[in-house]
N, C-alpha and C positions, 0 to 999 in steps of 0.2 A: 211274353210267357216263355218259360223254358221247361224242358222235360225234367221230371223228378227222378233223377238217377243218382246213384251213389258217387260221391267224389272221392277218389283214391288219393293217396299221397303221391304228389307229382314233383318232378324236378324241372329245372330250366334248361338253358342251353349248355350248362356245365358250369365250370368255375367262373364266377362273375369277374369281368375285366377290372383291372385296377383303374379307378377313376376318382375324381374329387366329389362324387355324388355323396351327399350327407347320409343317405340311406345305407351306404355301405359301411359306415363306421361302426365298430363293434359296440353293441349295447345300445343302439339308437333307440329302439323301442323302450328298453328298460330305463334309460336315463332321460327320456323325453319327459318334459314337465307338462306337456299338453295332455288334456283328457284323451283317452283312447278313442272315443268316438270322433274327435277332430282329426287325430292321426289317421284313422281309417278313412275319413273323407278325403284327406290330402292324398293318401296313397291310391285311392280309387280313381282319382283324376290324373294320376301320373302316367306317362307313357309306359308301355309294356317293358321296355328295356330297364327303366328305373324300378319297376315292381320286381323284376327278376333279380336285380342287384340287392334290393331290399330284403328279399325272402330269407336269405341265410343269416341275417344280422341278429335275430333273436327268436326264441321259441314262440313268442306272441305273433311275430310277423310271419313266421313259417306257417303257423296254424291259420292266420288270416288268409294267406295266399292259397290255402287249400279249402277254404270255406266256400260252400256253394253260393251262398247269398252274395259274398264279396265278389266272387268270380264273375257272376252275371251282372252285378252292378258295375264292375270295372268294364265289362264288355259293352254295356249300354252307353257308357260315357266315353268310349274310345273313339278316336278319329279314324276315318276311312283312309286306307292306303291302296296301292296297286301291287299286284303280284304278277310276274311273268315267269313261267316254267320253261326252261330250255332243255336240251337233251341231257345235260349232265349237271345242271345247277339251277338254282332258283334265285330270282332277284325280287326284293321288296323295296319299293320307294315310298318315302314319307313326303307327301306333297308340300307339307309345311316347311321342311328343311331341305328337301331334295337329296337327303342322305339315302344311299342305296346299300341295303344289306344283302349279301350273297351267301347262300346256303347250299350245301350239297343235296342233290336228289337222293332220297333213301336208297340204300344199296339194294333193297328188296325190289325196287322198280327196274333195276338193271341186272336182273339175275342171269340172263343169257344175252348173247350179242344181238339178237334180232328183236329185242324188247322195244315196243313203241307205245308211248303214252297217248291215249286217244282223247280223253276229256277229263275235266275237273269241275266239281260243283262245290261252292263255298257255302258253309252254314255255321254261323257262330264261331268262326275261327277254325273250324274243322273242314277238311278237304276230302270229298269223296273222289277217289281217283280210279280211273278205268284205263287199263292198258292190256296189250296182247303180248304173248310170248310165242315164238314160232309163227305159224301161219294162222292159227285160229283159237289158241288157248286164251281165254279171257280171265283177267284178274281184276278184283275190285278190293280196295282197301280204304280205310279212313285214316287220315294222317293229320296230326297237329304239328306244324313246323316249329312252333315255339317250344313245345314240350318234347319234341323228338319222338313221339309215340306213333306207332303204326299198328292197325288192327285189320287183319284179313277177313274177308267174307267168302264163304263157299260159293263158287260160281262154275262148278264142274260141268253142269249141264247147259250153260249159257252160250250164246252166240256173240261173236264180235259186233254184230249189227244190232244187238239189243240196246235199248235206251234206258237210262237210269235217272231217277230223281232222288233228292236227299232232303229230309226235313224231320219233323217230330210232331208228336202229340203230347198230351199232358203227362204221359207215362215214360216215353223213351224216344230216342232217335230211331229213325226208320229209313229204309231204302226202298224205292219203288223200281220195279223192272217192267218195262214194256217190251215184250218179246217180239222178235222179228216174225214169229209165227202168229197168224191172225188170232185176235181175241184171247190172247194169253197174257195174263197179268199176275204179278206176284209182289208181296211185301215182305221185307226182311225186318224182324223186330229184334233189336239188340238184347232185349230181355230174355226172349225165348231162344235166341240164336238159331232161328229157323225161318226158311221161306215159307209163305203161305199164299195160296192162290186165292184170287177174288174175281168177281164178274164185273165186267164194264163193257160199254159200247164205245167204239172208236170210229166215228164218222168224220175224222179229220186226220191230217198227218202233220208232223212237225215241219215248219218252214225250213229250219236248219237246226240240228242239235246244239250248235254253238251259241244260239240266242236263248239263254236260259237264266233264271234267277231263283234262288231259294230265299224267301223272306218270311220271317215270323213262322217258320216251320212249314210253309206252304210252297209248292213248286209252281213256277210260271215258265211258259214257253211262248214263242210266236208260232202259230199254227195256221193251216190253211184247210178250208172245207174240201171234202172228198166228193167227187162225182158231179158237182154242180156245174152247170153250163158257164155260169159266171162265178169263179171262185173268189171267196172273201178271205182276207187275212185277219186274224184276231188273236187276242191274248187268251191262252188256255191255262187253266190251273188244276192242280191236284191237291186236295185237302187230305192230309194223313189221319186227321181225327175222324172224318167221315168216310174216308176211302172212296172218294168220288172225284171225278173230273167235272169241271165246270167252266164254261166260257165266261170271260170277264168283260171284254168289250171289243168292238170292232176297231180295226186300224183305219182311220178315215182318209187315207191317201193311198196312192199306188205304191205298193211295197215290192221289193225284189226287182228293181230295174238293174240291169247288169252292170251299169257304170257306177252305181251308188255304193257307198260304204255305210255299214249299219252296225249298231250296237244296242244293247238292252241292259238296264240297270235298275236297282231299287232307288227310291227317292223318299227322303224324310222318314224312312222306317215303316211307312204304311201306304206308300204309293209306288208306282212304276214309271219309268221313263224310257223313251226311245230316242236314239241318236241316229241321224243319217247325214251324209254329205252328198249333195246333189251334183251330178255332172250332166250338163246339157251340151248344146252345140258349142258353147263358149266356155271351155273349161277354166278360163282365167278367173271366173267369178268364185268358184270353189265354195259354194254356199253350204253352211251347216245349219241344220234344224235340230231342235230338241222338243219333244212332245212329252207331256206328263199326264197321268191319270189323277182324278180325285182319289180319296181314300178307297182302297179296294174292298173295304167292308161296307161302303155305302150301298144303298139299294140299287142305284143305277150308277155304273161306272162309265166314264167317257174319257177319250183322249183329247187334249187341247194343246195348241202350240204355245210353248213356254218361252222359246228363245230362237232367234235366228240371226245369223250374221253372214254377210257376203263380202269378202275382201280378197284381193289378189294375193295377199301374203299368207293366207291360211294354207296349212299343209295339205298335200294330196295323199289320201289315205287308202285308196282302193287297191286291194292286193293284186288285181289283175296286171298292174304295172310292174310288179316285181314278185315272183312266185313265192318267195319265203316271207313276204310281209304277213304280220299277224293282225287279226281283227282288232280294231281300236278298242280301248277300254276307257270308260268315262264315269264320272258321277257329278252331280250338282252340289257344289260346296254351300255351306251356310251363308256365304257372302253372295250367293246366286251366280257366281262364276262357274264355268264348266272346267273341271279338272280332267285332263286328257293325257293318257300315256299311249303312244302310238308309234307305228312305223311310217315315216313319211318319205315321199319320193325326193331324192336329192340330185338325181341326174338320170340319164337314160339307162334303165335297168338297175339302178342303185337306190337303196333306201337306208334310213338311219332312224334308230329308236330315239324318240324325243318326248319331252314333257311340255305341255302347254297349259296355261291358264287363260281362258278366253272369256272376256266380258261382253256386255252388249255393245257390239260395234267396235271392239278393240281386242288386241292381244296383249294381255297384261304381263305374261311371262312366257319365255320360249327358251328351252335348254335342251341341247343334244345330250343324251345320256348313254350313248353308245357310238361305236365306230360304223361308218358306212359299210354296207354289204351288198352283194349282188345275188341274183337268182342262181348263179352258177357256183357260188361259194360252198365249199364243204366245211361249213361252219357249225358251231353249236347253236342251231337255229331255235327260235321261239316255237314251242308247241302250243301254248295257250296263254291268255292273260285275262285278268278279272279283277274286280274290286275285292279287297281283302281287309278284314279287321283282325289283327292278331289277338289271341285270347288265351286264358289259362284253363279253358274248358277241356277236361280230359277226354281222350278218346274212349268211347263206350266199351265196356268189357264184353 
């Protein structure tokens, strides 16, 4: 399901690069002998780069790429990628080809020298970005890197410690704000362009704001119960249609061991998955586990172990070994392999950004995608990383 918003005329990265792509030839749509429905099906399955090149080739194609039905059909058929946001640039890697696209961070995010990006939430190719300027001024904007569009949201009364969610209902995209002040919650509706308070009870707190997923318009976090003698970790959700928080399922193992590396991701479009690397007394095992839920819409949702592998040549992922290491990012590929883009330890105090494809009991692919760095480096360090699906979805007005 996607929100019913108006699709404006949108442009791509700029002038399409000169390639041998047949979509780029003048009059492609006009001269094509195939029925339009077949041409549309072909384009809807093409990578976003090819669609962008195709767009200016004819009026038909231009109109197609701005059609809401086509935009969401293409999104649903697109393959997952990874994105890493650094201090002054963005890298997007295609796991199928290992090609890396580098883009600049929008100038608006670096309007003053002491700007610091804090968090990003991905939803349908749109990124909800939160950053601070100065000591406490909070800024929130929605950004589509493919279209180069940025939309700011009023946050003049917000705190740097506030937590945000991003999703949609049947009418529009929406932003959730969980205030640092007790029992204060708001929703921003892009149709009304206003923040609106609502009532909720919060007898839990987020395990860490970094472990979050927006899937099918609903936000999910890892959360922990408040006040209980024995605290439980569980998956918490927020439904923008009902404006309610709801626990999804318990995490059936000890979470938050200091030596473990952890990540959270969507799975198959209607389930969730947890990744963790275990470290015990014998670090040489470097065991990796992946747990998945059944469909989150089922009456009873549980987590079950989907995958585990223990090999001495698995990467060490825990950021405590190198201060500038980023949280690992993963998803389960349709081949059932684990796709992983991470910072791995490569020496005492040194790490290196690398891509892994891990199968059951084996490492299928291992490629270093960056240069080694240390905790002392004054480098363009990674701020956050996440699974990303590029799209033509326009930023809400």
